[in-house]
N, C-alpha and C positions, 0 to 999 in steps of 0.2 A: 416282675416289679407293676402295680397295678397302677391302672390307666386311670389320670384323671378326669372327672366328668368334663363335659363341656362348660356347664355354670362355675365351676371349682375354674378353669380354665382362664374364661370369662373375665371372674372376679380378680383371678392375678393381673390380666392385662390392666384391668382397668386400675388394682392398686400399683403397678409399675409406672403405669402415665400420671398418674400421680402425684408419687413420689417423685418422677422428673419433674412435673409441671413446679414441685414445692421448691427443688434445689434451685430449680429459676429464678423464681420470687426470695429465695433468699439472697443469691447471687446480685439482684437487681436492688441498686438504690430505688427507683421513681415507686416501686411496691409497697417501701415502706412509706412513700410520702404521701401515696395515695389514701392509703390505706388507716396510717396514724395523726401524720403533720395533717393533713387538710382538716379531716373530720374536729380535730383539737382546735384548728383555728377557728373554723365558722361555728363552732360551738362558743370556742370566747366570747367572736364579734357578735353571735345575734344573744349572748346573756350577759355581755357587759355594754356592746354597743346602740342594744336597739330598747330603748323604752318606747314605752308610750302615751308614758306619763309625766308628763315635759315639768320641770322642778324651775326655778328661778325666771317664772316669770317676769319680767317685765313690764311694770304697772306704772303709768304717769299718772300725777296730781295733781290737781288743781283747785285748790280750796280758798273760795270767793269768802265764804261766811270768818272766818279767821275768829271763829266762837271755841269755846269749853267742846259744844256735840262734837264738833268737824275734827277738833285735836286728838278725843279720846277717839273718833272712828279709822283715824290714820296712823294711830297709835297697832289697833287693832288690826290694821293691815303690815305693817312694820313688824310686827310681831307673828304672822303667819308665817311657818314654811314653805309657802308656794312662792309668793311675791318677791320680788324687790324692787322695791316703795324708790320714785324719782318724783319730789317735789317741784312741780315749776308754780313760777309766779303767776303767769296769764294762759287762756288760752289760746293766745295766738303762738304762745311757747310752745304750748304739751302738743296745739298742731304740727306744726313743724317738727318735733320729735317723733312723732308718727308719723309724717311725711317721710322721714330720714328714717324712719325703720331700727332708730334708738328703742323705741320701746313698742310691746307688745299689745297695750291697749292704755287705757286713761278713763279715770273718775273724775267729772265734772259736778263738783258740792257748788252749789248756788250757796248766793248769798242768804238767802231768808232760809235755809236749813235748819237755825237751830229752832227760831221762830215756829216753822211749822212742825218740826217735830215734838217741840213744846205744846202746841193745839193740840196736836194727834195723840198725846199722850193724856193729854185734860180732857177729849171729846172720849175717851176708851173708858176712863175711869167715869166719868159721867157715867156713860152707858151703866157699867158694872152695875153703878147704886140704883139707877133707876131700876133696873132690872131686879136686884137684891128688893126693892119696895115693889116689885110689882107691878110696876106703871108701866106706859108705853112713852120713850124715852122720844124728843122731839128735839133733834139739834139746830144748833143756831144757824139762823134763815141764812148768815155768809158764808156758812160752813157745808150747808146742804148739797150744793151742786160740785163743789172740790171731790176728788181723787186720792186716792191713799198715795199714788205720783205725785199727785199737786202739796202733799203734806211733806214728802221723805225731802224733794228737792235735788233726787242724783240721778246722774247720767254715767253710765258706763258704755265707753266708743272701744271693742274690740279689733282688730285688724284682720279682713277674712279673706286674706292671702291664704293663710295656714287655716284653715276651718278646725282642722285638732284640738291646735294649740288657744284655739278660739272661747272654743266649749269647754276648752278647762278650766280657762279662764274666765268665763261668764259663772262658771260652776262652782270656783274656788273663790268666786266673790260675793255671790249670793250666801255663800257658807259661812264667810267672816260679817256679812252684814249680818245674818241672821243671829248668830250670836251675842253682837254687836245689840241688839234690837229686845234680845230676850235677855242682858243683862239690865237693861234699861228698866224693863218691864217686872223682873225678878216672876217670870213664868215660862215658860214655852212656848208662849205665843210672839209671834213675830215682830207685833206694836204695828201690824200694819206698812212696814215700810219696802220698799220694794225699787226695784230697779227698771230704769228705760234703758234700754239696750241696744245699740245700734251696731251693725257690723259693716265695717268700710271696705271701698272696695268691693265688697262681693257680698253684698245686700240678702241676696237669698242664701246663703252660706254652703251653696253646694260645693261638695267636695269636687267635683268633675270641672268645676275652672281654675284649679289648682293643678290637677291630675292631671290634663292634658300639655299644659307647660311641661311640666315635667319629665312628659311621656315625649314630649319632641326633645329635648337633652339626652336622653339614654337610646333616643334610636338615631342622632346624630351622632353621637358617641359610638356606639355599635356601627356604624358606617365607618367613618373618623381612622377607629381605630383598628376594627376587624379585618374592614377591605384590605387597608394599606400592610395589614402585618404580613399581608400571605403573598405582597407585589416580589422581591430579593428571593423571600424563597420559592417563589416557584421560577422563577428563573433557572434557581442555582438543581432546582429538580431537574428541571425540563436538559438543562443543560446547556441553555442559551444563553447562559451569564459571560460564558468566556468568548462566544462569537461579541456581543453585543462589548466588552473591553476591549476587544479587539481593533474595532471603529473608533474616528480620531473622533469620539466623542466624550466630555471633558464632566468630570463632576457635576458641577454645577449642572448640566442640560441632563444628566440623566439623573438626576435629584428632582428639578427642574418638569420633567418628562411625566418622574413617575407621579407626583404631587398634582397638577393641572388637572386629570383628570378625575381623578378623587374630589377634588375639591369641587368641581363644576356639580360630580354626584352628590354631594352634602349640599351642596345651593338650595339643588334641585328636588332634593328632599325637602330642605327646610320650608321652600316653597310650595311646594303640598301639603306637608303639617300645616303651616301657617293655615292655607287655604280653608282645609277641611274641618281646623280647631272650629274656625270662624260661620263657616257657614254648615258644618253638618253638624256638631257639639254645640254653637251659640254661644264659646267663650269671648265673654266681649272684652275687644281690644282696644286702650287709650294711649298706647303709646307712639311715637314714630317710626314709621317702618323706616325711615333710613337709617335709625339707631339699629334695629333689628335686625338688617343688613349687614350693617357696618361691625356689632360686636358678634355675628353669626361667623363672619368670616374671621374673625380673628380667633373664635374656639375650633373653630374648623383646624384650623391652623395648626391646634394645638393636639387635636384626635388624627389629624396625618402624623405631625411630628411623631405623637407615640406612638402610633402603627408602626412607621420607619423604622425609629428607632429598634422596636422588637424585630421587625424583618431582617436590616441588616447585620443583627447578630446569629437568627434564626436560621437555620439554611433548610429544614422542612418545616412545608406547611401545614403538619395536624398539629405540630409541637407549636407554632406561630400563632395558629387561631384559637390553640389553646391560654396562650400566652397575654393574647389580646382578651380574651374574655374574660380572666383571671385580673388584668390590671386595668382593664377598660369599663367594660359591661357592668361587672360585677360592683362594681366602686362606686360608678356611677346609680345603681339602683340602689346599693344601700347606705352611701356616705354622703350624696351630695344635698340631701333635702328629700328630694324628692317624695319619698313613705314617710320616714322619721325625722323627726323635729331634732335638729342640727342641738339645738339648746339642750337636750334631754340625755344627749351624748355624756360619755366619758371625758375631761380633758385630751385626753391624748390623741381620743379619735376624732373628736373639733379641731384641735391643730393639724392632725390629716385629712381631715377632709378641706382644710381651707390654703392645700395644694394639691389638690384637685382640680381641676379645670372645670368639671362637669357642676364644683360649687357655685363657681362662680356665675356660670352661663345659667345655672336653674335657677339663680336670685334673680339677676336680671329678665330673664323671659319672665318671670313671675308680675315681676315690676312693670315691664311693659304692657305684659295684658293687662294685668287687671286694678294695677294706680298709674301709668303713666311715665311720661318720660321726667323722670326725677333724678338729676342732675349728682346729687348727693349720696344714692345708693348705685347711682349708673358707672360712673366716672371711676371711683375707686376700686370695683370689680371688673371694667373694664381694662385699667391698666395693670390690676392682677393677671388678667388674659394675656395682655400683650407683653409680657413679660415673661411667661408660662412658656409662649410658643414664640418667642424670640430663641430661649436657654435650647426647648427640646430642637429645634431644627438647627442652630448651631452644635450642637450634637450629635443629632443625626450625623451632617454632613462633616465632622471630622471624624465620627467613628466608620463610613461611607468610604473615605478615604484611608484607611487603615487597613479595612475590609479589602481594595481591593487590590492596595498593595503586598 
């Protein structure tokens, strides 16, 4: 019998090891999870949940003109697939709606809108007739010093705390206005109508002004959830959990002993991030520091409770860390509004985002940094955080008792 060559033996050994590994993969359900379920889940999340083109932008309109022209313009905005229009009776009402985050921008139509629009159209007709006759047209002295904006009497104010949505809102509004002007003139020209655009809370429209507060949300979620997800798993792996339980320590003492150090660590991280955001990145802070401390403390309890819940049920640090990343860090990154606009997500993911503490904390941080202390925004979000923190900590305490028993 001929001896096999070294290469053949080497290949047989590789094939044997490969077959053994395939057999282990087939017997291990977690392999199917990593290879099949996770890619499908993430692709569905990215495909359906992440959309950079916001829809149903909440637009307030204050019509002081009450004319046929302004009514026609508002009808065009209502017919647009991009906007959900809210007509408000006064500038005070529309300003309050903007401060309460019920709208993402508003259009102010001044009372002289129709008169100035007709004057502008008349002026363009006279200029066109003069050019046909080969004459140099001289406008009326009363009109000579007026700009297109003076004639249009339109102002668009957008919420600058979300620059991406603000840019889309401005672009869509200008598109609607262009179609309106073209229908009036019967040509492809814009009739000289223009918008005066202002960005509230973020006049320079810098994305860093809303990305930095969102980054603080993700960082605190990572610290609170990931680190505390390891505390009990570490004790079980080291074999010190049984010794700790043999001491006359109560469950409440054990829970507080694990909770307090990471709470202090998280609040220190908040202080450090806030100082860097204001002094290094020049992000404006317009809110109350007391409100920041209170809201951040409640959020840290949420993150710590979530991490402790993981740690109570999982006794392997690697698995606990993966669970912390999957249930804490990734949702805070993708579903909290940090990068992607919540309004552009499907209703199911919007509902899911509302039960995430990071979503409420992110909104509170952006409001405190860019808008100020606005109770109509902060109080409901803070109450949601308080309810979530209470629920998580109670569940952790009950499950810790069962785990110990």
